Structure formats: C-alpha cells, structure tokens
C-alpha positions in Angstrom: 0.0 0.0 0.0 3.0 2.3 0.0 3.5 5.0 -2.7 5.9 7.8 -3.6 5.4 10.8 -1.2 6.8 13.3 -3.7 3.6 13.0 -5.8 2.0 15.4 -3.3 3.1 19.0 -3.8 1.3 20.4 -0.8 -2.0 22.1 0.0 -3.2 24.7 -2.5 -5.6 27.5 -1.9 -8.6 27.2 -4.2 -9.0 31.0 -4.4 -5.6 32.5 -4.6 -3.5 29.5 -5.6 -0.9 29.9 -2.8 0.8 26.7 -1.7 1.1 25.4 1.9 2.8 22.4 3.4 1.1 19.2 4.5 -0.3 20.2 7.8 -3.6 20.2 9.8 -5.0 23.3 8.1 -8.1 23.7 6.1 -8.0 27.4 5.0 -5.5 29.8 3.5 -4.3 32.3 6.1 -4.1 35.0 3.4 -7.7 35.0 2.1 -9.4 32.2 4.1 -10.0 30.3 0.9 -10.4 26.5 1.3 -7.3 24.3 0.8 -7.0 21.3 -1.5 -4.3 18.7 -2.0 -2.2 19.4 -5.1 -0.3 16.6 -6.9 2.6 16.3 -9.3 0.9 14.5 -12.2 3.9 14.7 -14.4 5.9 12.7 -11.8 3.1 10.2 -11.6 3.2 9.4 -15.4 5.0 6.1 -16.0 4.7 5.2 -12.3 0.8 5.1 -12.1 -0.5 2.9 -14.8 -3.6 0.6 -15.2 -1.4 -2.4 -14.5 0.1 -0.9 -11.4 -3.4 0.0 -10.1 -4.9 -3.4 -10.9 -2.0 -5.0 -9.1 -3.1 -3.2 -5.9 -5.4 -4.6 -3.2 -9.2 -5.0 -3.8 -9.8 -1.9 -1.7 -9.7 1.9 -2.1 -5.9 1.6 -1.4 -5.2 0.3 -5.0 -5.3 4.1 -5.8 -2.9 5.0 -3.0 -0.6 6.9 -5.4 -3.4 9.3 -6.0 -4.1 9.9 -2.3 -2.3 12.3 0.1 -0.4 9.9 2.4 3.3 9.9 2.9 3.4 6.2 3.7 1.2 3.1 3.9 -2.3 3.5 5.2 -2.7 2.7 8.9 -6.5 3.2 9.2 -9.3 1.6 7.1 -7.2 -0.9 5.2 -10.2 -2.8 3.8 -12.4 0.1 2.8 -13.8 0.5 -0.6 -14.0 -1.4 -3.9 -17.8 -1.7 -3.6 -20.0 -3.1 -6.3 -21.1 -1.1 -9.4 -24.5 -2.7 -10.0 -26.1 -2.8 -13.5 -29.6 -1.7 -12.4 -31.8 -3.0 -15.2 -35.1 -3.2 -13.4 -34.7 0.2 -11.8 -33.6 1.5 -15.2 -36.8 0.3 -16.8 -38.8 2.0 -14.1 -37.0 5.3 -14.6 -36.7 5.1 -18.4 -32.9 4.6 -18.5 -31.3 1.8 -20.6 -27.8 2.0 -19.1 -28.3 2.7 -15.4 -25.7 1.7 -12.7 -25.8 2.0 -8.9 -22.5 2.5 -7.1 -23.4 0.8 -3.9 -21.5 2.2 -0.9 -24.4 1.0 1.3 -22.2 -2.1 1.7 -18.9 -0.3 2.4 -16.7 -1.6 5.2 -16.9 -1.1 8.2 -19.9 1.2 8.7 -22.0 0.8 5.5 -21.3 4.3 4.2 -19.1 6.1 1.8 -17.8 8.1 4.8 -15.5 5.1 5.5 -13.5 6.3 2.4 -12.9 9.8 3.7 -12.3 8.8 7.3 -9.7 6.2 6.2 -7.6 8.9 4.5 -8.2 11.5 7.2 -7.3 9.3 10.2 -4.3 7.7 8.4 -3.1 11.3 7.9 -3.9 12.1 11.5 -1.6 9.3 12.6 1.1 10.6 10.3 0.8 14.0 11.8 1.0 12.7 15.3 -2.6 13.2 16.5 -3.8 11.1 19.4 -7.3 12.6 19.7 -9.6 13.0 16.7 -13.2 13.9 16.2 -15.8 15.3 13.8 -19.1 17.1 13.4 -21.6 14.8 11.9 -25.1 14.4 10.6 -24.8 10.6 11.3 -22.7 8.5 8.9 -19.5 10.3 9.6 -20.0 9.8 13.3 -20.2 6.1 13.0 -17.2 5.9 10.7 -14.9 8.1 12.8 -15.9 6.2 15.9 -15.3 2.7 14.3 -12.1 3.6 12.6 -10.7 5.5 15.5 -11.3 2.6 17.8 -9.5 0.2 15.4 -6.6 2.6 15.3 -6.4 3.1 19.0 -7.3 6.8 18.8 -9.4 8.7 21.3 -12.5 10.1 19.5 -15.0 12.9 20.2 -18.1 12.9 18.1 -20.4 15.9 18.1 -23.9 15.6 16.5 -27.2 17.5 16.4 -29.5 16.2 19.1 -32.2 15.1 16.6 -30.4 12.3 14.7 -31.8 8.9 14.0 -31.2 6.5 16.9 -29.5 4.0 14.6 -26.8 6.5 13.8 -26.4 7.5 17.4 -26.0 3.9 18.5 -23.7 3.3 15.5 -21.2 5.8 17.0 -21.5 5.1 20.8 -21.1 1.3 20.4 -17.4 1.8 19.4 -16.6 3.6 22.7 -16.3 7.1 21.2 -17.3 10.1 23.4 -20.5 11.2 21.6 -21.9 14.6 22.5 -25.3 15.7 21.2 -25.8 19.5 20.8 -28.9 21.5 20.6 -29.2 23.1 17.2 -28.4 22.2 13.7 -25.3 20.8 12.0 -23.9 24.2 11.1 -23.9 25.2 14.7 -22.3 21.9 15.7 -19.6 22.3 13.1 -18.8 25.8 14.3 -18.2 24.4 17.8 -16.0 21.7 16.4 -13.8 24.3 14.7 -13.4 26.0 18.0 -12.6 22.7 19.8 -10.1 21.6 17.1 -8.0 24.8 17.4 -8.4 25.2 21.2 -7.2 21.7 22.1 -5.1 20.9 19.0 -7.1 17.8 18.1 -7.5 16.4 14.6 -11.1 16.9 13.5 -11.5 15.1 10.2 -13.9 17.7 8.6 -12.3 20.7 10.1 -8.5 21.0 10.2 -8.0 17.7 8.4 -10.6 18.5 5.7 -8.2 18.8 2.7 -7.0 15.2 3.3 -10.4 13.9 4.3 -12.1 15.2 1.1 -9.6 13.3 -1.1 -10.9 10.0 0.1 -14.1 10.6 -1.9 -12.1 10.4 -5.1 -11.8 6.7 -4.7 -15.5 6.3 -5.5 -14.9 8.0 -8.8 -11.7 5.9 -9.5 -13.7 2.7 -8.9 -16.6 3.8 -11.1 -14.2 4.5 -14.1 -12.3 1.2 -13.6 -15.5 -0.8 -13.2 -16.9 0.7 -16.5 -13.8 -0.5 -18.4 -11.7 2.7 -17.8 -14.4 5.0 -19.0 -16.2 7.9 -17.3 -20.0 7.7 -17.5 -22.1 10.2 -19.3 -23.7 11.3 -16.1 -23.4 10.8 -12.3 -26.2 11.7 -9.9 -24.8 12.5 -6.4 -26.5 13.4 -3.1 -25.2 16.7 -1.8 -24.7 17.8 1.9 -21.5 19.7 2.2 -21.0 19.5 -1.6 -17.6 17.8 -1.6 -18.4 14.4 -2.9 -19.8 15.5 -6.3 -16.6 17.5 -6.9 -14.2 14.8 -5.9 -15.9 12.2 -8.1 -15.4 14.5 -11.1 -11.8 15.2 -10.0 -11.1 11.5 -10.0 -12.2 11.2 -13.6 -10.1 14.1 -14.6 -7.0 12.8 -12.8 -7.3 9.4 -14.6 -7.7 11.3 -17.9 -4.6 13.4 -17.1 -2.6 10.3 -16.6 -3.8 8.8 -19.9 -5.7 5.9 -18.2 -9.1 6.4 -19.7 -10.4 5.1 -23.0 -11.9 8.4 -24.0 -12.0 12.0 -22.8 -14.2 12.9 -19.8 -17.5 14.4 -20.8 -19.4 13.5 -17.7 -22.3 15.7 -16.7 -22.6 16.0 -12.9 -26.1 16.1 -11.3 -26.6 17.1 -7.7 -29.5 15.8 -5.5 -30.8 17.5 -2.4 -33.9 17.4 -0.2 -36.4 20.2 -0.5 -36.1 20.9 3.2 -32.4 21.7 2.8 -31.5 22.6 -0.8 -29.0 25.5 -0.8 -26.9 24.1 -3.6 -29.8 23.0 -5.8 -31.5 26.3 -5.2 -28.3 28.2 -6.4 -28.2 26.1 -9.6 -31.9 26.5 -10.4 -31.8 30.3 -9.8 -28.4 30.8 -11.5 -27.2 32.4 -8.2 -23.5 33.1 -7.8 -23.7 32.7 -4.0 -25.1 30.0 -1.8 -27.9 31.2 0.3 -27.8 29.2 3.5 -30.8 27.3 4.8 -31.0 28.3 8.5 -33.5 25.7 9.7 -33.2 22.5 7.6 -36.4 20.4 7.7 -36.2 17.0 6.0 -36.2 13.3 6.8 -32.8 13.1 4.9 -30.9 14.2 8.0 -27.5 13.1 6.5 -28.0 15.8 3.9 -29.2 18.5 6.3 -26.3 20.9 6.0 -27.7 24.4 5.5 -24.4 26.2 4.9 -22.3 23.7 2.8 -18.6 24.2 2.8 -18.2 23.3 -0.8 -21.5 24.6 -2.0 -20.2 27.2 -4.3 -17.7 24.9 -6.0 -20.4 22.2 -6.4 -22.8 24.6 -8.0 -20.1 25.8 -10.4 -19.1 22.3 -11.4 -22.7 21.3 -12.1 -23.1 24.3 -14.4 -19.7 23.8 -16.1 -20.3 20.2 -16.9 -23.7 20.7 -18.4 -25.5 19.0 -15.5 -28.3 20.2 -13.3 -29.6 20.0 -9.7 -33.0 19.2 -8.2 -34.6 18.6 -4.8 -37.3 16.3 -3.7 -39.8 16.3 -0.7 -40.1 13.7 2.0 -42.8 11.7 0.2 -40.6 11.5 -2.9 -37.6 10.4 -0.8 -39.5 7.5 0.7 -40.8 6.5 -2.7 -37.3 6.6 -4.0 -36.1 4.3 -1.2 -38.9 1.9 -1.9 -38.3 1.9 -5.6 -34.6 1.1 -5.3 -35.4 -1.7 -2.7 -38.2 -3.3 -4.7 -36.4 -3.3 -8.1 -32.8 -3.9 -7.2 -32.9 -5.3 -3.6 -30.8 -2.4 -2.3 -32.0 -0.8 0.9 -30.5 2.7 0.9 -30.8 5.3 3.6 -32.8 8.5 3.0 -30.0 10.1 1.0 -30.3 7.2 -1.4 -34.0 7.9 -1.7 -33.1 11.5 -2.6 -30.8 10.3 -5.3 -33.3 8.0 -6.9 -36.1 10.5 -6.8 -33.9 13.2 -8.3 -32.8 10.9 -11.0 -36.4 10.3 -11.9 -36.9 14.1 -12.1 -33.9 14.5 -14.3 -35.3 12.0 -16.8 -38.8 13.6 -16.7 -37.2 17.0 -17.3 -35.1 15.8 -20.2 -31.7 16.3 -18.5 -31.0 12.6 -18.7 -31.6 10.8 -22.0 -32.7 7.1 -22.3 -29.4 6.0 -23.8 -27.2 7.9 -21.4 -24.8 5.8 -19.3 -25.8 7.0 -15.8 -24.3 6.2 -12.4 -26.2 6.9 -9.2 -24.1 7.2 -6.1 -25.7 5.4 -3.2 -23.9 6.5 -0.1 -25.4 4.9 3.0 -27.4 1.9 4.2 -31.2 1.9 5.0 -30.6 0.1 8.3 -29.5 3.5 9.6 -32.7 5.4 8.8 -35.4 3.0 9.7 -37.6 5.8 11.2 -38.2 7.1 7.7 -40.1 4.0 6.7 -41.5 2.5 9.8 -44.9 4.2 9.5 -44.9 4.3 5.7 -44.9 0.6 4.8 -47.4 -2.1 5.4 -47.2 -4.2 8.5 -47.2 -8.0 8.3 -50.6 -9.6 8.2 -51.2 -12.0 11.0 -52.8 -15.4 10.6 -53.0 -18.7 12.5 -50.4 -21.2 11.4 -52.9 -23.2 9.2 -53.1 -23.8 5.5 -56.8 -22.8 5.6 -55.9 -19.4 7.0 -53.1 -19.0 4.4 -55.5 -19.8 1.5 -58.0 -17.3 2.8 -55.2 -14.7 3.0 -54.3 -15.4 -0.6 -57.9 -15.0 -1.8 -58.3 -11.7 0.1 -55.1 -10.2 -1.2 -55.2 -11.5 -4.8 -56.7 -8.2 -6.2 -55.6 -5.9 -3.4 -52.0 -5.1 -4.3 -51.1 -1.6 -3.0 -51.1 1.1 -5.7 -47.5 2.0 -5.0 -46.3 -1.5 -5.5 -48.4 -1.9 -8.6 -47.0 1.2 -10.1 -43.5 0.1 -9.3 -44.0 -3.4 -10.8 -45.7 -2.0 -13.9 -42.9 0.5 -14.4 -40.2 -2.1 -14.0 -41.8 -4.2 -16.7 -42.5 -7.3 -14.6 
C-alpha cells in the first residue's frame, strides 16, 4: 500500500493558488480560501498505470498513489471497492437503458461512503501525530470516525445535532467514542468543532484535516471508471450535503484522464441531488445564483444531507453548471418513494440520501436532462438500516394469521386483487 510521497506538492488555496505544506490546516491564512491537496501529475506518469493500479489490493488503497499519504495507510485498510450494479429493473422504471448503482451501502466497516474519507483523514492524522480525533456529523461520519478511531487506538470525540436517527447515534456510541449531542443544527455543531479543534489541538476530520479527508471521496470515482472499463460515465447523480463528494468524483475522472488511463475524454455531466427541506446548492443552480444562500433551519427526513451552509456549495454549483449538469430537490414523500423503488427493483435498501438520489434521477429523466441511452451512475452513499424511522410508519405491517393452511388460503384470496397502488405502479414501471 506504499507510494511515492513526492507525488504530493502540498496544499493549494482554491481561491488565490498559494501553496502550503502538508499540515492540519483547512484554510489559506491570506484570504481564508479552502485548501485542496495538489499533486505532481507529471511525476506520476510512468509510475501510475492501469497495470500498477490493478496489481493493488481490492480496496480503495489500490489508488494509493493518487491519495495524500506519505506512507502506507494505517486506518481503514479494507475500505472501498464496492459493487457497481447494473440496475436493469430500476432503469426500466425510470426510463434509462444504461443505469448503474455505485453501492456504498455495503462499504466496510460502517456501511457508508464516509469510510473512504475517514480512512484517509485518520491515516493522515496518525502521520501528523494526533492522538485525539473527532468530527461534526449528521450521522454517517459519526459512526465511521468512531469505528475507525477505535480500530486505530485513537481517542475520539463525536459531536452531533440532538435530533439524529437513533440507529446512527447507536452506531457511534457502540465503538466507545465520546458522543456529544448538541442542541441546534449541523452548522452550529460544526462551528463548535472548529473552536474545539484549534483550542485543544485535536484532529477533526472535517475541520483542520478536511483537505486530506475530502480526497478519500475520489476513490468512488476511480472505482466507477475502472468498473466501467476505464471509461467515465455520461452522467453521475450524487447526493449533496457539504458538496464535496460531487466535486471529488469528477476530480477522480479528470485525474485518470490526465494520466492517460481512460479510453476516451471525460465528458461527464454532474447532477446534484438534495432534499427540498435543505436545498442550498440545488437552489443556487436552479436560480443561477453566484452565491449559496444558507438554509437556516433544515427540515427533511434526509438528515444526513441537512447541512444548511455547505462548505463546498459554491464549488459544487459551479461544477454542475460547467459540466452541463443540473440539480434538483425532492420532498419527504418522494424520498420515501425513491427508497422503496430502489429496494423493490434492485434489492438495495439505501438510507434517506439514497431515496433523494433515486427521486432526483427520476426528475432528471422527466425534465429531459437525462436521455434514455445515457450511461448513468447513481451514487448510493449509505445503508437503510441507519434510517429505519423514515419507513417504519410508511410501509405495510405483516398480516397475522393462524399457522394453518386454511388461513393462508383465505389470505391469498383476500389479497389477490388488493396489491397496493404504489407497489403496482413500481412493478408495472419495472416491466414485470
């Protein structure tokens, strides 16, 4: 898993371009612009090839030369390389002939794409000498930091809004992390974490370690391209919270193109998916705004996307426009319908963010942004086991009978013509 450390030039300001060394710093001291890892792609050429990548482990670390570590990974060694599912039944329901699902709902160890970013951030934290780490989280990141920190022997502080789904709260506390619930929304929690990180000198993955953390998301893009035969898709639909993932997937495609590893030039259109109750990036795209207007009081069942003031919102909105993509948002009922549609057609139970992605994909088809022959990838970022509350009162309960054949026959007769409208529409749309 080792790679050549000189491939990383340092941290570069996304506004003024000034370079900084590899350190726990997420903003440029000169203009407060966000920092991003900068690489020496010329030095990579000849060293990073398809063969060298394919010879790597069946994990995200096969792409180690394109990640910002100075040595072998020490955290999350088995993360990534999740399935890219050809979603034929869902594609029929949505009107897409070449639909794929990148299924990070089965990622290791916490069933979320956040395991990718945490593996990089905490491995870098170990390199930089941190003993205590933490994060602000809407749920998935909490569980991933807690799990990976425990495996690495790091002390972890997890700060969350006090209204998260219980499955996600339990998914962080079970690993022994110190979980602190705060009144207020994510943006208020994140502000506190910034103060804590700099007051105590701890490594917060989405604060002072954010430039390294964000790079982990690229591995989803690397895998998509490799799994499509070293081709970038025509379109990717990505759920947006802070807005980093959509940009890093596209950055991954462009890096592979720069290194001459793709079969054809990148022409991927990027599509952003948000919930109507928290849609600052989608709203900016739809109104052609140059600034992100924060959502002060997010109100959606998609709590993992409920970031009202997204750190990468501006860059995400610009990327969407520049690639010829679009962004949409969907309400709670559409989110639940999307979750059910994915589950009933492909056997994939995604969390509420997945429902957002499916429902927005449907809107993109209806609006003509996605064409029937487009090769489309949907990014499914988390598992439905974490957001059971969203469905518990919206799906049918089991019918109860006595354990007799007579009762079962009676049940069959009574339900023969009583299929639920939603299920009927789904089955009809899927062509079964």
